C-alpha positions as CSV (number, residue, x, y, z in Angstrom):
1,X,0.0,0.0,0.0
2,X,1.3,3.4,-0.8
3,X,1.2,6.3,1.7
4,X,-1.0,9.2,1.0
5,X,-0.4,12.8,2.0
6,X,-2.8,14.2,4.5
7,X,-5.3,16.7,3.4
8,X,-6.9,19.6,5.2
9,X,-10.5,19.5,6.2
10,X,-11.4,22.1,3.5
11,X,-9.6,20.2,0.8
12,X,-11.3,16.9,1.8
13,X,-14.7,18.8,1.9
14,X,-14.0,20.1,-1.6
15,X,-13.4,16.6,-2.9
16,X,-16.6,15.3,-1.2
17,X,-18.6,18.1,-2.8
18,X,-17.2,17.4,-6.2
19,X,-17.7,13.7,-5.7
20,X,-21.4,14.2,-5.0
21,X,-21.8,16.9,-7.6
22,X,-20.1,15.4,-10.6
23,X,-21.9,12.1,-11.0
24,X,-25.3,13.8,-11.3
25,X,-23.8,16.3,-13.7
26,X,-22.3,13.6,-15.8
27,X,-25.6,11.7,-16.1
28,X,-27.7,14.7,-16.6
29,X,-25.3,16.4,-19.0
30,X,-24.8,13.2,-21.1
31,X,-28.5,12.7,-21.7
32,X,-29.3,16.4,-22.1
33,X,-26.7,16.7,-24.8
34,X,-24.4,18.8,-22.6
35,X,-21.6,16.3,-22.2
36,X,-19.0,19.0,-22.7
37,X,-20.1,20.6,-19.4
38,X,-19.8,17.2,-17.7
39,X,-16.4,16.7,-19.2
40,X,-15.3,20.0,-17.8
41,X,-16.7,19.1,-14.3
42,X,-15.0,15.7,-14.4
43,X,-11.7,17.2,-15.5
44,X,-11.9,19.7,-12.7
45,X,-12.7,17.0,-10.2
46,X,-9.6,15.1,-11.4
47,X,-7.4,18.2,-10.9
48,X,-8.7,18.9,-7.4
49,X,-8.4,15.3,-6.3
50,X,-4.8,15.0,-7.6
51,X,-3.8,18.3,-6.0
52,X,-5.4,17.6,-2.6
53,X,-5.0,13.8,-2.4
54,X,-1.8,13.2,-4.4
55,X,-1.2,11.4,-7.6
56,X,-1.4,7.9,-6.2
57,X,-4.6,8.1,-4.1
58,X,-7.3,5.6,-5.0
59,X,-10.0,8.3,-5.0
60,X,-8.2,9.9,-7.9
61,X,-8.8,6.7,-9.8
62,X,-12.5,7.3,-9.5
63,X,-12.2,10.7,-11.2
64,X,-10.0,9.2,-13.9
65,X,-12.6,6.5,-14.6
66,X,-15.4,9.0,-14.7
67,X,-13.6,11.1,-17.3
68,X,-12.5,8.0,-19.2
69,X,-16.2,7.0,-19.3
70,X,-17.2,10.3,-20.9
71,X,-14.5,10.1,-23.5
72,X,-15.4,6.5,-24.3
73,X,-19.1,7.5,-24.9
74,X,-17.8,10.3,-27.2
75,X,-15.7,7.8,-29.1
76,X,-12.5,9.5,-28.0
77,X,-10.7,6.3,-27.3
78,X,-7.2,7.8,-27.5
79,X,-8.1,10.1,-24.6
80,X,-10.0,7.5,-22.6
81,X,-7.3,4.8,-22.7
82,X,-4.6,6.5,-20.7
83,X,-7.1,7.6,-18.1
84,X,-8.3,4.0,-17.5
85,X,-4.7,2.8,-17.5
86,X,-3.6,5.3,-14.9
87,X,-6.6,4.5,-12.8
88,X,-5.8,0.8,-13.0
89,X,-2.2,1.4,-12.1
90,X,-3.2,3.5,-9.0
91,X,-5.7,0.8,-7.9
92,X,-3.3,-2.1,-8.4
93,X,-0.8,-0.4,-6.2
94,X,-3.2,0.7,-3.5
95,X,-6.0,-1.9,-3.4
96,X,-6.3,-5.7,-2.9
97,X,-6.2,-7.6,-6.2
98,X,-9.9,-8.5,-6.0
99,X,-11.1,-5.1,-5.0
100,X,-14.4,-4.1,-6.7
101,X,-13.0,-0.8,-7.8
102,X,-10.5,-2.6,-10.0
103,X,-13.4,-4.2,-11.9
104,X,-14.7,-0.8,-12.9
105,X,-11.3,0.2,-14.4
106,X,-10.9,-3.2,-16.1
107,X,-14.4,-3.0,-17.6
108,X,-13.9,0.6,-18.8
109,X,-10.5,-0.2,-20.5
110,X,-11.9,-3.4,-21.9
111,X,-14.7,-1.5,-23.5
112,X,-12.3,0.9,-25.1
113,X,-10.3,-2.0,-26.5
114,X,-13.5,-3.7,-27.7
115,X,-14.7,-0.6,-29.5
116,X,-11.3,-0.4,-31.2
117,X,-11.6,-4.0,-32.2
118,X,-8.7,-5.0,-30.0
119,X,-10.6,-8.1,-29.0
120,X,-7.9,-10.1,-27.4
121,X,-6.8,-7.2,-25.1
122,X,-10.5,-6.5,-24.2
123,X,-11.3,-10.1,-23.5
124,X,-8.5,-10.5,-20.9
125,X,-9.6,-7.4,-19.1
126,X,-13.3,-8.5,-19.2
127,X,-12.4,-11.9,-17.8
128,X,-10.5,-10.3,-14.9
129,X,-13.3,-7.9,-14.2
130,X,-15.8,-10.7,-14.4
131,X,-13.9,-12.8,-11.9
132,X,-13.9,-9.9,-9.4
133,X,-17.5,-9.0,-9.8
134,X,-18.8,-12.6,-9.7
135,X,-16.9,-13.1,-6.5
136,X,-18.3,-10.0,-4.8
137,X,-21.7,-9.3,-6.3
138,X,-25.0,-11.1,-6.5
139,X,-25.7,-12.7,-9.9
140,X,-28.4,-10.1,-10.8
141,X,-26.5,-7.0,-9.7
142,X,-26.7,-4.3,-12.4
143,X,-22.9,-3.9,-12.6
144,X,-22.4,-7.6,-13.1
145,X,-25.2,-7.7,-15.7
146,X,-23.7,-4.7,-17.5
147,X,-20.3,-6.4,-17.6
148,X,-21.7,-9.6,-18.9
149,X,-23.5,-7.7,-21.7
150,X,-20.3,-5.9,-22.6
151,X,-18.4,-9.1,-22.7
152,X,-21.2,-10.8,-24.7
153,X,-21.0,-7.9,-27.3
154,X,-17.3,-8.8,-27.8
155,X,-18.1,-12.5,-28.1
156,X,-20.7,-11.8,-30.7
157,X,-18.3,-9.5,-32.6
158,X,-15.9,-12.4,-32.8
159,X,-18.5,-14.9,-34.0
160,X,-18.9,-16.7,-30.6
161,X,-22.7,-16.3,-30.3
162,X,-23.2,-19.5,-28.2
163,X,-20.7,-18.3,-25.6
164,X,-22.4,-14.9,-25.6
165,X,-25.8,-16.5,-25.1
166,X,-24.6,-18.6,-22.3
167,X,-22.9,-15.6,-20.6
168,X,-26.1,-13.6,-20.6
169,X,-28.6,-16.4,-20.0
170,X,-31.0,-15.7,-17.1
171,X,-31.0,-18.7,-14.7
172,X,-34.4,-20.3,-14.2
173,X,-35.6,-21.7,-10.9
């Protein structure tokens, strides 16, 4: 585990405010066609977190992932990829190897690679994320369902429809 520099109460409060403020802005902005505002807020969130928490703090990875997600939805893969990679590097140094936050970064980077048709790279990341989420989440958890659907999209793109169907099949009682 890496050590993190301490922050003042006001710096920590600023991060909490941005943490609470930015997700709603991201969601609202994206669906209202104002994603550039969301991108600005997420970029500012990243700057504040890095300044107040330091460059290796796990909370910075959350901001990096959020901005990476925006760039991915915009098709700006060259901008999204380094953000996800940096988030993953921070998390791999600071968190347990099966920490749920790692799965978010792995899923995000995997989706960038899938959309770029880098299927082998994407699949290894999806498999790692799936192992973490299956270990920690209920089978019907929305994050796990979303990951399975992302992975199934990759499988279908590579002609593996039966595997995709099995991955997304709803268990019957």
